[in-house]
C-alpha positions, 0 to 999 in steps of 0.5 A: 728789288722792285718788280714793277715793269720798268722797260716796256716791250710792245709786240703785236701777236697774230694768233692762230685761228686757221692754219692754212699756209705751208711753213718754211720750217715744218714746226716750231716749239715752245718750252715752259722751263720750270724748276722741277718740270718741263712742258713742251708744245709744238705748232705743226701743220702736218696733215693728220696732226693737231696744229698746236699740241703738248708733246708727250715723253717716252712715258706718255706723260705731258710733262717731263722731269727737268733732270740730268744725270751721269751714271756708269759713263751714261748721260740720262735725262728726264724720266731716266734720270728721275728713275735713279734719283733715290739710289744715286742722289749725288748723280742726278742734277735738279733745280738747274734752271734756278742755278743759272746766273747765280754765284757759287755761294748762292748755289751752295746754300741752295743745295744744302737747304734742299739736301742735295749732295752735289760735288761743287767747285767754284769756276773762274767766273765765281759760279758753281761747277758740278763735278761728276764721279768721272771728274768732269766739271759741268757749268749750270748752262751746260746742264741746262743745255742737255735738258733743253736738247731733251725737250727739243728731241721730244718735240722732234719725235712728236712731229717726226721732223727736225725743229730748230726754232723755239720760244722759251718761257722764263720767270718774270724775276730773271735778270739779265744774267739769268736770261743770258744764261738761258740763251747760252744754254739754248745755243749749246743745245742747238736751239734758235731762240725766237724769243724769251717770254715771261711765263705770265705772258704765255698764260695771258696769250692762251687766256685771250685767244678765244675771248672778245674784249670789245664790250668789256675790258677786264683786269686778271691776276695770273698767280703761280706758286711754283716749286721754288718761287711765287709771283702774281701778275696783273694783266689788263685785257681790252680792245682797240679799233683798227682798219683792215682793208678799209673796214673798221675792226676791233682788235684784242690786246693785253698789257701787263700792269705789274708783277710781284714775286717772292723768289724763295717761296714755293711748293718745295718750302712746304715739302721741306717742312714735311721732310723735317717733320718726318725726319724728326719723327724717324730720329726719335723712333731710332734713338741712339743720337742718329740723324737721318739728315746725314744720309743723302740716300735716305733723304732722297728716299724721304723727299720722294715719298713726301711728294706723294704724301703732299699730293694725297693731302691736297684731296684728303684729310689724312695721308700715309707715308711709307719708306722701305729701308729708309736708313740702315735697312729700317722701314719707316711708316707714319701718317699726317693730317691735313690739319697738322700739315697746315699748322707746319706751313702756317707762316708760308700760307700767309707769305704766299698771299704777299704777291697778290696783296702787292699788285693790288696795293700798287695798282690801287685796285680792290678785290672786286675790281679783279675780273678773275684770278687764274692759277697757273701753278700748284698754288694755294687755292684755299688760302688764296680763295679765302683772301679773295673773299670766296671769289671763285678762282677762274678755271679757264686755263689748264694750270699745267699747260697754259704757259707752254700753249700760249708761248707756242702761239708766239713761236708760231707768230715769229716763225717765217712760214706759218700764216696766222690770223686774228690779232692780239696785242701784247705789252710786256716788259722787263723790270731789268731793262732787258728786251725779250727779243 
């Protein structure tokens, strides 16, 4: 599947320097919708509040689990849903974004590979429906609508006012079916989508807001290894001359030159290698031919603790794993070294470099022609830096929040009542011929 830009969309974005006008609507929002997490930002002109800010949830966290659950007749979303995942794995729906616009068999294979014990049915469209304990069947779009509505409720709680307008960030590899599915989910959630925006373009907007490219154009690669997918986007920043009120001014702009991706490679692949490693170790200790993989509750517990172990390994050479009552009331404790983890994932580290190599190859650029590489996800810093010949990975952006913050700038620009100044031209497009707005 070709990932180059085939159909271009030209937008001129007026970015925020001073917010002084009175808006028709009190605020607008942006949603960075990931496989596992969701970040929400708002542009809000109310006195005493920051004009652009990341919204915190009820647990005072700056990102929220993209989860929805149904338990005892109640609907739980976000942190509440996350709280029952280990006890009731069949009731908590995750990875919803990546099920949008996909056929039944794709979703079935996906949840089986992730040890997710969902009760699936095939609907009249050939898509997957999710059957709850109460016998109600929800589509992926309906589940996503609940998650999006939760995100907007957090934004409204932050601003203490209703918000209807939002920009939603999506991966560059989404085709027309996925994009339409997201728009349908947003409509069900009561959201007026001002535009969809590619994740890398949101990050590029945030990157370019406070820089001057009049004396130096530059190529920047935005690299994102997310939960399930990895991509690299080559973006060219420059400036052009324009006239305003009879005076010559320099205006910044950027153009997305190319995007390459791997849609089945992400942090989850590495976590699953650890899950399989520890499952084998536990089965060996237990003996009797028992396979812990056959217990959804045990696998949910193991996956939860593996996430923590993986996080510890990112900064340490050794990491413990401890799971109480993993299976048949038996506790499980183990350790793993970073060296062993890297050995388990050796082929995945190499695959993770493919998108970067592809954008360089197809653009006829060398590593030395790249001004900076911005990480906007969990990423594989060590392997990436090794490939770039020790070139420093730029730290201008907050990897977790750049997409949401940059997307909020577009939301403000597209809103009816927020006056914005300072220009930044944006040229991006969809390789599927679907216009963003």
